[in-house]
N, C-alpha and C positions, 0 to 999 in steps of 0.2 A: 483754654486748656482743659483736657478731660481728666477729672479727678481719679477715675478708676485706673487710667494709665499711669498717672503719677504715683498712686498708691501701690500699684503692682511693682513698679521699678524700685520704689523706696523700700518696700517690704523685703524684696529680694536682697537689696544692697545691705540693709540692716542685719539680715540673717547671716550673710557672709562676713560682714564686719565682725559680728559676734564670734564667728569661727576663727578669724584672723587673730583676735585678741587673746585667744587661748595659747598662742605660740610661746610666750615667755614662761609658761608653766613648765615646759621642757627644761629650760635653764634653771628654774627653781628646783626641780628634781635633781639635776646634775650636781648642783652645788648644795644640795640638802637644805635649801632655804624654803621650808614648807610654809612659812607665813605668807610668802609671796604668791602662793597659789590663790589665796583669798581675793586679792585685788583684781586679778585678771579673770578669774572664774565669775566673780560678781559682775564685772563689766560685760562679760560675754552673755551672761544670763539676761541682763538688762537690755542689751542690744537685740538679741534674738526674740525676747518676749515682746519688745516694742514692735518689731517687724511682724510678729504674729498678730498683735492687736490691730495694727494698721490694716492688715489683710482682712481681719474679721469685721472691721468697721465699714468696709466697702464690699458688700456681698458680691458685686459683679466682677471683682478682681479675679476670683477663681475661674471665671468663664473665659478669661483671656489666656490663650495658649502662648502667645508671644506678643512682642511690642513692635512688630515689623512696620507699622504705619505711623510711628511716633512722629510728631511734628517738631520743627526746629525750636519753637518756643518752649515746648514741653521738655525737650532735651536740655536746653539751657537751665530750666528750673530744676530738673533732676540733678544735673551736675552741681549746681550751686548749693542746693539743699543737702546733697550727699556730702559735700565737703564740710558743711557746718555740722551735720550729724556725726561724721567721722571724727571731727575735732572734739566734739562733746564726749563721744564714747571713749576716745583715746585719753581724755582727761580724767576719767573716773578712777583708773588705777592709782594715779598720783595722789588722790585724796587719802588713800590708805597709808601714804608715807608722810602724812602731816603737812602737805602743801595746802594752802588755802584754795577755795574754789576758783578765784580769779587767777592765782599763780598756776594752778593746775591747767586751766584753760589756756593760759599764755604759753606754757611749756608745750602743751599738746599742739596748739595751732602753729607754734614755731617749728615743731617737729614735722607735721604733715605737709606744711608749705615749704619745707626744707630751708627755712630762714636760719635756724641755728642760734638765734638769740636766746639766752637762758636766764632764768631767775635763780638758779642754784648759787648759793654762796659757800656751800661745802659739798663734798662728794662722798659722804659717808652713807652710801646707800647700797642695797644688795645688787648682785649681778643682774638679776631679772629686771630691775629698774633701768639700768643702763642699756641692757639689750632692747628693752621696749622703746627707749628714746631713739636709738639708732634705727630700729625696725620701722618706726613711724616715718622716719625720714626716707628710708629706702622705698617704702610703699608709696609715699608722696612724690618721689622723684619723677617717675613716669606717670603717676596718677592712679588712684584706686579704681577709677572707672575704666581706664585702659586695661588694667589687670583683669577686671571682671569681664570685659568684652572678649579678652583673649581666652578665658576659661569657661565662661557660662554660655550655654546654648540659647538661653532666653534673650541674649543680646546679640545674637548672630547677625541679624539684619538691622535692627534698631540701633545697634552700636555705632553706625556711621555718624548719625547726628550727634550722639553723645561724645564720640571720639573727637570730633572737630570742635565741640564745645569745651572740651577739657585740654586737649593736646596743646602744649606750649608752642607758640610760633604764629606768625601772621598769615601763613599760607596753608591751604588744604593739601598737604603733601602726603600722598599714599603711594606705595611702591609695589603693592600686590593687588590683584583684581578684587579680593575680598577684604573688607576692613578688619575682619577678625584675624585673618592671616597677617595683616600688617601689624596689628597690636601684638600678636604672638611673636612675630619676628623681632619687634622692638624689645620685648621682654627677654627674649633669648640672648640678644646682644648684651643687654643690661645685666642679666644674671651671669652670663659668661665672663664679662669684665670684672664683676664683683668677686667671683670665685678665683679668678686669676690674681687679683690684688690681694686677697686673703692669703694665698699661697706665697706670694712674694714677700709680704709683710712678715709672715711667720719665718721664712728663710732669713730675713734681715734681722731677726731677733726679737720681734714683738710677740708678746704672749698671745696665744691663739684667740682667747676671748676678746682681747683688745683689737686684734687683727680683723675679726669678724665685725665688731662694732664700727671701727674706723672705716672699713671698706664699705659697709652699708651707707655711712654718712658721706663718704667721698664720692661714690658713684651717683648718689642722689643730689650732689652739689649742696649738701646740708651743712655739716660742720660740727655736729654734736660728737663729743668724744668722751670715753670713760676717764680720760686723764684730765685733771683740772687745768693743766697748762696746754691742752690741745697737742698738736704735733711737737711743739717745742719741748714738752715734758718727756719725750722719749730720747732726746739727746743723741740723735743718730742722723748723719747725713744720708745714709742709705734709705732710711725710712722717709725722710723729708723728700727725697727725689722720687721715690716710688709713688707717694701720695700726690706729689706735684704733677707727675705724668698722668696719673689716672684722673685727677681733677680736670686737666686739660681736655681729656677725652669725654668727661662728663659734660663739659660745656660745648662739645662738638655735636653735630647732628647725628643722632643714632640711625636715622634713615641713611645718611651718607656712609656711616660706618658699616651698616648692613650690606649696602651695595658694593663697597670696597672689598668686604669679606667674600661675598658671593662671587664676585667677578675676579677675585684674587689680584686686584689692581690698586695698590695704595696711591698711585698717581691720581686717582679720582679725587682725592682730597684737594690737591693743588689745582685741579680743573674747576673746582667749585668756588665761585666768586665770594660767597659769604665766608667760607672757611679761610680764604686768603686774607680777607680783611680782618677776621678774628685773629689769625696768626700774626699778621703785621702789627696790629694795634697792641697785642700782647708783648711783642718784642720791643716796640718803640717805648712803651711806658716802663717796662722792666729795665730797659737800658738806661733811661733817664734816671730812674730811682737808684739803679746800681751805681751810676756815676756819683750821685749825691751821697750815698752811703759810704762809698770808698773814699771820697775826697773830704767829706764833712763829718761823717759819723765814725771814722776810724775803723771801718770794716776791711777785712782782707778782700782781695779780688774774688776769691772763691765764695766767701760768705756773702759778699755784696751781690754777686750774680744769683746765688742760690736763694737768698731771702727776698730779693726784689722780684725775682721770677715767681717764687712761691706765692707771695702776697698779691701780686697783680693777677695771677691766675685765680687765686682763691676769691678775690673780690669781684673780678670780672665774671666769673662763673656763678657767683652768689653762694659759694661754699662757705666762706667765712671762717675757716679754720686758720690757725696761726702757727708759723714756724718760729716766730720771734715776737716779742711785745713791740709792735710797731708804734705804740703810743710814745715810745722812747725816741723815735726818729725825729729829726729836725722838721721845721715847718715846711720847707720846700718839698721834702719827700712825702709828707702827709698830704700836701696839696695835690700832688700828682696822683696819690692813691685815692683821694676824694673824687677826682675826675673819673677815675676808673670805675667808681661806684655807679656811674651813669652809662657805662659802656655796654654791659650785657654780653650774653653768650650767643650761641647759634640757635636758630629755630629748630624745633624737634629734638632739643637736648633736655637734660635735667636742670640746666641753669635757668636763672631768673633774669630780671631786668628787661630793658627795652628790646633787646635782641639785635644782632648785627644786620639782619635783613631789613628791619625797619629803618635803621640808620642809613643803610645803603639807599633805600628808596626815598627817604626824606631828602638826602643830599642830591640824588639824581633828579628829584622833582624840582628842587631849588635851581639846579643848573638848567633844566629845561625851561623854567619860567624866565630865567635871565636871557636865555637864547631867543625866546619868543619876543622879548622886548626889542632885541636887535634885529630879528627876522620875523616880523608879524605874520607873514603868509606861509612860513615853513611849518612842517608837521614834525614834531619830535616825539618819538616813542620811547618810553622808559623801559629798559630791559635789564633783566638779571639772568646771567648765564645764557645770553642770547635768546631769551624768551621774553616776549612783550608782556608787561604787567598791565592789566586792565585799569583804566582810570578810576573806577569805583574802588578798587583795592588800594590804590595810592591815596585816595581821599580818606578811606577808613584808617590808614596808617597815620596820616597827618593828624586826623582827629584823635587817634590813640595817643600820639606823642604829646599833643596839646593837653589832653585831660590827664595824662600821666604827670606832667609837670604841675598842672593846676592842683591835682590831688596832693602831690608832694608838698606844694606850698601851703595848702590849707592845714594838712596834718602837722607840718613843721611849725607853723605859727601857733597852733593850738598846744602842741607839746611844749614849745618854748614858753608859752604863757603859764602853763601849770608847773613847769620845772624851774622857771626863772633862769634858764640856762640855754643859750642859743646853740651851743655845741650839741647838747643832748637833743634839742628840738630838730635841728637840721639833719644830723647824722642818724638819729633815731627814726626819722620819717623815711629817709631814703633806704635805710637798711630793712625797714618793714616792707615798703612797697616793692623794692627790688629783691626781697627775700634774701638779703645778704648776710645779716647776723650782727656782727660787732660794729660799733660806731667808733667815735673818737672820745677821748677823755678818760679819766680814771674810773668813772662810774660805769659807762657802757662800752669801754674799750675792749680790746681782745682778751684781756685778763680780768675784766670786770663782770658785773651782773646787773640785769635790769630789775632785780628784786626791789630796790629801794625807790624806784620812780613812782610817781603819783598813780593811783588806781585808774584815773581817767586817761592818763597817758598810756597805760597798759591796754585799755580798751581801744584807744585810737590805733595803737600798733597792731592789735589783734585784727581790727578791721582792715588796716593797710596790708597786713600779711595775706589775708584771704583774698582781697581784691587784686593784689599783685599776682598771686598764684593763679587766679582765674583769668589773668590777662586783661583785666579792666573792662573790655567791651561787653562781656555778658553782664557785668555789674551795671554798666550804663544802660543797656537795653532793659534790664529789670527795673530801672527807675521810671520807665515810661508807663503811663496809666493804662494804655491798651494791653500791656503785657499781662496784667492781672485780671484776666477774663476767664473765670472758671466755669466749667459745666460738668454735670454729673456723668454724662455719657460721652 
């Protein structure tokens, strides 16, 4: 890997991260919270200064007009280190609000990876603080690199490698000839849905500031809310259903949504195999939980349907917000919800988890292997949407799923060891890797906080959140010795 190329990209990214961090200052002025200018101005200065220093440390950086011939390994490194840097820079403002360095980093990484697990035990903070929490989720929903590809000319061509290194999902799905146009189109859909949700939430009676923050978190499949009781705290069925619907679209492919909008054909959703599975699994699990809530938890039919559907979508899309304290549900309902934690959303969405396409290919691969046992001489092609999937792609996905569960098991065992609590260990691990947010139990449940868990458990979860957001494979590649081969030119 060429150090001057890495330095060039990282210096650009740190400079623009510094500009993004200035955004909450507008909120500070609006609400006359002048103290809150200091945290964000300080973080901005640190980020931009660091970018300038990196540029000066590598003299040849200024000679590079663009990054058009960037290599795949370099793109993986840039994306991975950018997320780490982004998390650290986003943590700096929290330090000014008396959060410890580790808690600040935890809250920041939870935000940018759209996990939504929080260490807050009280919500007595200024508006700029809560705006920043939600904004970090919104920026992380589609990815900070995808945003920069869409707006920065320096990444016009080189952005292809970085786009596929960061974009969530197992396939390299682009729908315009230029990757920059693809990134721009994704952000247009993303921003458009966000604005639409803000309007609807305001009409439904939510305060404008809360509507902005909740919309940022919803479309990012995040979960942070300025209300300590999440969606439940607004006590409105209208608000619950609005957020429910937008969460569902946050977990759907933005590529597919763009195509449906451009072609003015909503039936394209039902023609997509991954979306059909996503919709079907959502309806199945929400129906099962609704039956349990109505028959065993004394919910009305409407409330049973509403809250089961909300929580299934929230967990499946890795949003993690709550319309009700599901810790109060009985064991059967919570078991169904725990299974949903492994379900995942669609590829090219803001949601986390394993993704529906991967599950589709894993089960189709299993079926093909069983058929080969019965018919050794037959040839079985694995297809999604009538398109043959190459064997190497299937192998990569099988490896991904294997390591996903392996990493889940390792982190779960370690957290259980430090917490002496298997519920925190198991659910804490999957909520981190799947970027889901809440777990089960009074401590890390939907109305709880991760503030009291062991510092090493927090570090394990921070690692899990980052690895989960980077879709695991870049992390595995970076563990190879050959990857770390640097050269000056």
